[in-house]
C-alpha positions as CSV (number, residue, x, y, z in Angstrom):
1,M,0.0,0.0,0.0
2,D,2.8,2.4,0.9
3,N,4.5,1.6,-2.4
4,L,1.4,2.4,-4.3
5,I,1.0,5.7,-2.5
6,R,4.6,6.5,-3.2
7,E,4.3,5.7,-6.9
8,V,1.2,7.9,-7.1
9,Q,3.0,10.7,-5.5
10,E,6.0,10.3,-7.8
11,I,3.6,10.4,-10.8
12,K,2.0,13.6,-9.4
13,D,5.4,15.2,-8.9
14,S,6.4,14.2,-12.4
15,L,3.2,15.7,-13.9
16,H,3.7,18.9,-11.8
17,F,7.3,19.2,-13.1
18,T,6.2,18.6,-16.7
19,Q,3.4,21.2,-16.3
20,K,5.9,23.7,-15.0
21,E,8.3,23.0,-17.9
22,T,5.3,23.4,-20.3
23,D,4.3,26.7,-18.7
24,D,7.9,28.0,-18.8
25,T,8.2,27.0,-22.5
26,K,4.9,28.8,-23.3
27,S,6.1,31.9,-21.4
28,T,9.4,31.8,-23.4
29,L,7.5,31.4,-26.7
30,R,5.3,34.4,-25.8
31,D,8.4,36.4,-25.0
32,H,9.9,35.4,-28.4
33,E,6.7,36.2,-30.2
34,H,6.6,39.6,-28.6
35,H,10.2,40.3,-29.6
36,V,9.6,39.1,-33.1
37,K,6.6,41.5,-33.4
38,V,8.7,44.3,-32.1
39,I,11.5,43.5,-34.5
40,E,9.0,43.2,-37.4
41,T,7.5,46.6,-36.5
42,E,11.0,48.2,-36.4
43,I,11.9,46.6,-39.8
44,S,8.6,47.9,-41.3
45,Q,9.4,51.4,-40.0
46,I,12.9,51.3,-41.4
47,K,11.6,50.2,-44.8
48,A,9.0,53.0,-44.7
49,D,11.7,55.5,-43.8
50,L,14.0,54.2,-46.5
51,Q,11.2,54.4,-49.1
52,A,10.4,57.9,-48.0
53,H,14.1,58.9,-48.4
54,Q,14.2,57.2,-51.9
55,N,11.0,59.0,-53.0
56,K,12.4,62.3,-51.8
57,A,15.8,61.7,-53.6
58,D,13.9,60.6,-56.7
59,Y,11.7,63.7,-56.6
60,L,14.8,66.0,-56.2
61,E,16.5,64.2,-59.1
62,N,13.5,64.6,-61.4
63,Q,13.3,68.3,-60.4
64,S,16.9,68.7,-61.4
65,R,16.0,67.1,-64.8
66,R,12.9,69.2,-65.2
67,N,14.4,71.4,-68.0
68,N,16.2,68.6,-69.8
69,I,15.3,66.9,-73.1
70,L,16.7,63.5,-74.1
71,I,17.5,63.2,-77.8
72,D,18.2,59.9,-79.5
73,G,19.3,59.1,-83.1
74,V,21.5,62.2,-83.8
75,P,24.7,61.1,-85.6
76,D,27.6,60.7,-83.1
77,A,31.4,61.2,-83.3
78,R,34.2,59.9,-81.2
79,D,35.9,63.2,-80.4
80,E,32.7,65.3,-80.4
81,T,33.0,68.3,-78.0
82,W,30.2,69.7,-75.9
83,S,30.2,72.8,-78.2
84,Q,29.7,70.6,-81.2
85,C,27.0,68.6,-79.5
86,E,25.2,71.8,-78.6
87,Q,25.4,73.0,-82.3
88,K,23.8,69.7,-83.4
89,V,20.9,70.3,-81.0
90,K,20.5,73.8,-82.4
91,S,20.6,72.5,-86.0
92,L,17.9,70.0,-85.1
93,M,15.7,72.7,-83.7
94,K,16.0,74.8,-86.8
95,E,15.9,72.2,-89.5
96,K,13.4,69.6,-88.1
97,L,11.4,71.4,-85.4
98,K,11.1,74.8,-87.2
99,L,12.2,76.7,-84.1
100,D,14.5,79.7,-83.9
101,P,17.6,78.3,-82.0
102,M,18.6,81.9,-81.1
103,S,15.4,82.3,-78.9
104,I,16.2,79.1,-76.9
105,E,19.0,79.1,-74.4
106,I,20.8,75.8,-73.9
107,E,22.8,75.7,-70.6
108,R,24.7,72.6,-71.8
109,A,24.4,69.6,-74.1
110,H,26.4,66.4,-73.8
111,R,26.4,62.8,-74.8
112,N,25.6,59.9,-72.3
113,G,28.0,57.0,-72.1
114,R,31.0,56.1,-74.1
115,F,31.3,56.3,-77.9
116,Q,31.2,52.9,-79.7
117,D,32.4,52.4,-83.3
118,G,29.4,51.0,-85.3
119,G,27.1,51.3,-82.3
120,R,24.0,53.3,-81.8
121,P,24.5,57.1,-81.4
122,R,24.8,58.0,-77.8
123,S,21.8,59.9,-76.4
124,I,22.1,63.7,-76.0
125,V,21.1,65.3,-72.8
126,A,20.3,69.0,-73.4
127,K,19.6,71.2,-70.3
128,L,17.5,74.3,-71.3
129,L,17.4,77.5,-69.4
130,R,13.6,77.7,-69.4
131,F,11.0,75.0,-68.8
132,K,8.6,76.5,-71.3
133,D,11.2,76.0,-74.1
134,R,11.5,72.3,-73.1
135,D,7.8,72.0,-73.3
136,T,7.7,73.6,-76.7
137,I,10.4,71.2,-78.0
138,V,8.7,68.1,-76.6
139,Q,5.4,69.2,-78.2
140,R,7.1,69.6,-81.6
141,A,8.8,66.2,-81.4
142,K,5.9,64.9,-83.6
143,Y,7.7,66.7,-86.6
144,L,10.4,64.1,-86.3
145,K,8.2,61.2,-87.3
146,G,10.0,59.0,-89.8
147,S,13.4,60.5,-89.2
148,N,14.7,57.9,-86.6
149,I,15.3,60.8,-84.2
150,Y,13.4,60.9,-81.0
151,I,12.9,63.6,-78.3
152,N,11.7,62.7,-74.9
153,E,11.5,64.2,-71.4
154,D,14.4,63.3,-69.1
155,F,13.4,61.3,-66.1
156,S,15.1,59.4,-63.3
157,E,15.7,55.6,-63.6
158,M,12.9,54.9,-61.2
159,V,10.3,56.9,-63.2
160,R,11.6,55.5,-66.5
161,Q,11.1,51.9,-65.1
162,K,7.5,52.8,-64.0
163,R,6.8,54.3,-67.5
164,K,8.2,51.2,-69.2
165,E,5.9,48.9,-67.1
166,L,2.9,51.1,-68.0
167,I,3.5,51.1,-71.8
168,P,1.7,47.7,-72.5
169,K,-1.4,48.9,-70.6
170,M,-1.3,52.1,-72.5
171,K,-1.2,50.2,-75.8
172,E,-4.1,48.0,-74.7
173,A,-6.2,51.0,-73.8
174,R,-5.5,52.6,-77.2
175,E,-6.5,49.4,-79.0
176,R,-9.8,49.6,-77.2
177,G,-10.3,53.0,-78.6
178,D,-9.6,54.9,-75.4
179,I,-7.4,58.0,-75.2
180,A,-4.3,56.9,-73.2
181,Y,-1.0,58.6,-72.5
182,L,1.7,58.7,-69.9
183,K,2.1,61.7,-67.6
184,F,5.2,61.5,-65.5
185,D,4.9,58.1,-63.8
186,K,1.1,57.7,-64.2
187,L,-1.0,56.3,-67.0
188,I,-4.0,58.5,-67.9
189,I,-6.9,56.9,-69.7
190,H,-10.0,58.7,-71.0
191,P,-12.9,57.3,-72.9
192,P,-13.1,58.4,-76.6
193,R,-14.7,61.8,-77.1
194,E,-18.0,61.6,-78.8
195,P,-18.5,64.1,-81.7
196,H,-20.7,67.0,-80.7
197,R,-24.1,66.9,-82.4
198,V,-26.1,70.0,-83.2
199,E,-29.8,69.5,-83.5
200,I,-31.2,71.4,-86.6
201,P,-35.0,72.1,-86.4
202,D,-37.2,71.0,-89.2
203,R,-38.2,74.3,-90.9
204,R,-40.9,72.6,-93.0
205,S,-42.6,71.2,-89.9
206,T,-42.4,74.7,-88.3
207,R,-44.0,76.4,-91.3
208,S,-46.7,73.7,-91.5
209,D,-47.6,74.1,-87.8
210,S,-47.7,77.9,-88.3
211,R,-50.2,77.6,-91.2
212,H,-52.3,75.1,-89.2
213,T,-52.4,77.5,-86.3
214,R,-53.6,80.4,-88.4
215,Q,-56.3,78.3,-90.1
216,D,-57.7,77.3,-86.8
217,G,-57.8,80.9,-85.8
218,N,-55.7,80.3,-82.7
219,P,-53.2,83.1,-81.7
C-alpha cells in the first residue's frame, strides 16, 4: 500500500514538473513572439523611412532634370565636344522642329555614355534655361516622325522603369479606342470623345404648324 502511495506521489510530482516546464516553455514562446513582433515593427518602420528617403531623392532628381530633353538618333562622333554637341541640337531645332535656336538658351548639351564604333549614337542630354522651351520642343517632337530621331523628357531611372511597365497597358487602352497617355509616372486613360451633335430644327414642320395654327384661328 505504501509503495502504491509513493508511486502515485511520484507520478504527481512528475506531472507537476512537466506542467511547469510546459508553462515555462509557453512563457518563453510568448516572449519570443513579442520580440519578433517588435523587430518586425521596427523593420517595417525602417523600410517605410527608407522608401520615403528614396522617394524624396527621386523627386529631387526629377526636379533637377525638369528642364532637360533627351535626344536619341543624332549622328555621333568619337571626339565630339560639348560645343559641337550643342550645335547639333540647335541645327535639329532649326531644320526639323522649325524653331529659332537663337530664342532658346541651352545651358549645356552632352552625350551619355562612351562612344562605340558601329554602335547606336549616344543619347544627348540638353539642359534648357527655361522650362517652357523644353515644353515647346517636346510638343514639336511629332515633326520628327519617320526621321529615326526621338525627343523625350528626361526622367530618373525609377520613373523610366515605371513608365516602361505602363506602356503595355497604355497600348491595350488605345487598342480599345480609349485616349491613353503617360504623364510623369502615371497612366492617364479617358474614354473616346463623342462628336458634338447639333440639332437642326425641321423648318418645313415649323411652317406647316404655323399655317395650321392660323387656319384654326388660334393666336
